[in-house]
C-alpha positions in Angstrom: 105.5 88.3 115.0 107.4 88.2 111.7 109.9 85.3 111.8 110.8 85.1 108.1 111.4 88.0 105.7 111.7 87.0 102.0 112.8 89.1 99.1 111.8 87.9 95.6 114.0 88.2 92.6 116.1 86.2 90.1 119.7 85.1 90.9 122.8 86.2 88.9 124.4 89.4 87.8 122.3 89.7 84.6 119.2 90.1 86.8 120.6 92.0 89.7 119.5 95.5 88.6 116.2 94.6 87.0 112.8 95.7 88.3 111.8 92.1 89.2 114.6 92.1 91.8 113.2 94.9 93.9 112.5 92.4 96.7 116.2 91.4 96.7 117.1 95.1 97.0 114.9 95.4 100.1 116.4 92.4 101.8 119.9 93.5 101.0 119.3 96.8 102.6 117.7 95.2 105.6 120.6 92.7 106.0 123.0 95.7 106.0 120.9 97.5 108.7 120.8 94.4 110.8 124.5 93.8 110.2 124.1 90.3 108.9 125.4 88.6 105.7 123.4 86.3 103.5 125.1 83.0 102.5 124.1 80.0 100.4 121.8 77.5 102.2 121.3 74.5 100.0 118.6 73.1 102.3 116.5 76.2 101.7 117.4 76.7 98.0 118.5 80.3 98.5 120.7 82.9 100.2 119.8 83.1 103.9 120.8 84.8 107.2 119.6 84.3 110.7 119.7 87.0 113.3 118.1 87.7 116.7 115.6 90.5 117.4 114.4 90.9 120.9 115.7 87.5 121.8 113.8 85.8 118.9 115.3 84.3 115.8 114.4 86.0 112.5 115.4 84.7 109.1 116.2 86.7 105.9 115.8 84.8 102.7 116.5 85.4 99.0 115.4 82.3 96.9 117.8 81.3 94.2 115.3 79.1 92.4 114.4 81.8 89.9 111.1 83.7 90.4 108.7 81.0 89.2 109.8 78.5 91.9 110.1 81.0 94.9 107.7 78.9 96.9 110.1 75.9 96.9 112.6 77.9 98.9 110.1 79.7 101.2 108.2 76.5 102.1 111.4 74.6 102.8 112.6 77.0 105.4 109.1 77.7 106.8 108.3 74.1 107.3 111.6 73.2 108.9 111.3 75.9 111.5 107.5 75.6 111.8 106.9 79.2 110.7 103.2 80.0 109.9 102.2 81.9 106.8 101.1 85.0 108.9 104.7 85.0 110.4 106.2 85.5 106.9 106.8 88.8 105.1 107.4 88.7 101.3 108.9 91.8 99.6 108.2 91.9 95.9 107.9 94.2 92.9 104.4 95.6 92.3 103.2 96.7 88.8 100.1 98.4 90.3 102.1 100.9 92.3 104.2 103.7 90.8 107.9 103.9 91.6 108.2 105.6 95.0 105.1 104.0 96.4 105.2 101.0 98.9 102.4 99.2 100.7 102.3 96.6 103.4 99.3 94.2 103.5 98.2 90.9 104.8 96.9 88.2 102.4 95.1 88.7 99.1 95.5 87.2 95.7 98.8 86.7 93.8 97.5 89.0 91.0 99.4 87.0 88.4 102.8 87.6 90.1 104.7 84.3 89.4 106.7 84.4 92.6 103.6 84.9 94.8 101.7 82.3 92.8 104.3 79.6 93.7 104.4 80.7 97.3 100.6 80.4 97.5 100.9 76.9 96.0 103.7 75.7 98.2 102.4 77.1 101.5 98.8 76.2 100.7 97.8 79.6 101.8 97.9 83.3 100.8 97.7 84.5 104.3 101.2 85.9 104.5 102.3 89.5 104.7 103.4 91.3 101.5 105.6 94.4 101.1 104.6 95.7 97.7 107.3 97.8 96.1 106.1 99.9 93.3 107.8 99.7 89.9 105.1 101.1 87.7 103.4 99.4 84.7 104.4 99.5 81.0 100.8 100.3 80.1 100.4 97.2 77.8 99.9 93.8 79.3 101.9 92.1 76.5 105.0 94.2 77.5 104.9 93.2 81.2 107.5 90.4 81.0 110.0 92.5 79.1 109.4 95.4 81.4 110.0 93.6 84.7 113.2 92.0 83.3 114.7 95.3 82.4 116.5 97.9 84.5 114.4 100.9 85.6 115.4 104.4 84.4 117.8 106.2 86.8 115.0 108.4 88.0 112.7 105.4 88.7 115.6 103.6 90.5 116.0 106.6 92.8 112.3 106.6 93.6 112.3 102.8 94.2 115.2 103.2 96.6 113.3 106.0 98.4 110.3 103.6 98.9 112.6 100.9 100.3 113.9 103.5 102.8 110.3 104.3 103.8 109.6 100.6 104.3 112.7 100.3 106.5 111.6 103.2 108.6 108.8 100.9 109.9 110.9 97.7 110.3 111.3 98.0 114.0 107.6 98.1 114.5 107.1 95.2 112.2 109.7 93.1 113.9 108.1 93.9 117.3 104.8 92.6 116.0 103.0 95.9 116.0 101.7 95.4 112.5 99.0 98.1 112.7 101.5 100.9 113.4 104.0 99.4 111.0 101.3 99.4 108.3 100.4 103.1 109.0 104.0 104.2 108.9 105.0 102.2 105.8 101.9 103.1 103.9 101.9 106.8 104.8 102.2 109.1 101.8 105.5 110.9 101.7 105.1 114.5 102.7 104.8 116.9 99.8 107.6 119.5 99.6 106.5 122.9 100.9 106.2 125.5 98.1 108.8 128.2 98.2 107.6 131.4 99.7 107.4 134.2 97.1 110.2 136.7 97.4 109.1 140.0 98.9 109.1 142.8 96.4 111.8 145.3 97.3 110.7 148.9 97.8 112.2 151.3 95.3 114.8 153.5 96.9 114.0 157.2 97.1 116.0 159.1 94.5 119.0 160.9 95.8 118.9 164.7 95.3 122.4 164.5 93.8 121.2 162.2 91.1 118.4 164.5 89.9 119.0 166.1 86.5 119.7 169.8 86.6 116.8 171.9 85.5 117.1 173.3 82.0 118.5 176.8 82.0 116.0 179.5 81.0 116.7 180.8 77.6 118.3 184.3 77.6 116.1 187.0 76.5 116.6 190.6 75.6 118.2 192.5 72.8 121.9 192.2 72.0 
């Protein structure tokens, strides 16, 4: 069962719309769906909300420690409530997926993501669930930092929001603990739009007799 859902990002209005805050965007949408509001929790170094799903408490958390110290916030809440790593879902931006793509997985490496790296260190384990929200890659490794700290294009923002909606479509399964079906639903490729059917060629209308040109009159012959 998932007992803690974390969104990764950086606090403050300057960072709110940047790619690195995709995890915050997911948790904000989830909080709205669950009809809860996140509020500051100094003990957990973040914005948090507690709700009940099927009679069980579930926490939502957005660390306000800045990305590099995300684990400080996650570990503080998880240890206090005795939440195991495999009961935690971390939503984060993913360079290796294109905008519009989203993947749910359990465990794995942090792949250089500073937020995940600190969570690994603070929990002492990488065996937590991740919701990888695609933001695309700048193509050059040296540009990654600038890329994640900038706003996506309007077209990419729309695609990222679509991927968040797809992830939310499997949230009930996820919160029920049916991780296999939740993974299948969230990871499913969006259906391709059906091509438009070619328009049927219209048959030419039969010409109307009234529209036919009159036959040329025969030339008069004979002597004057």
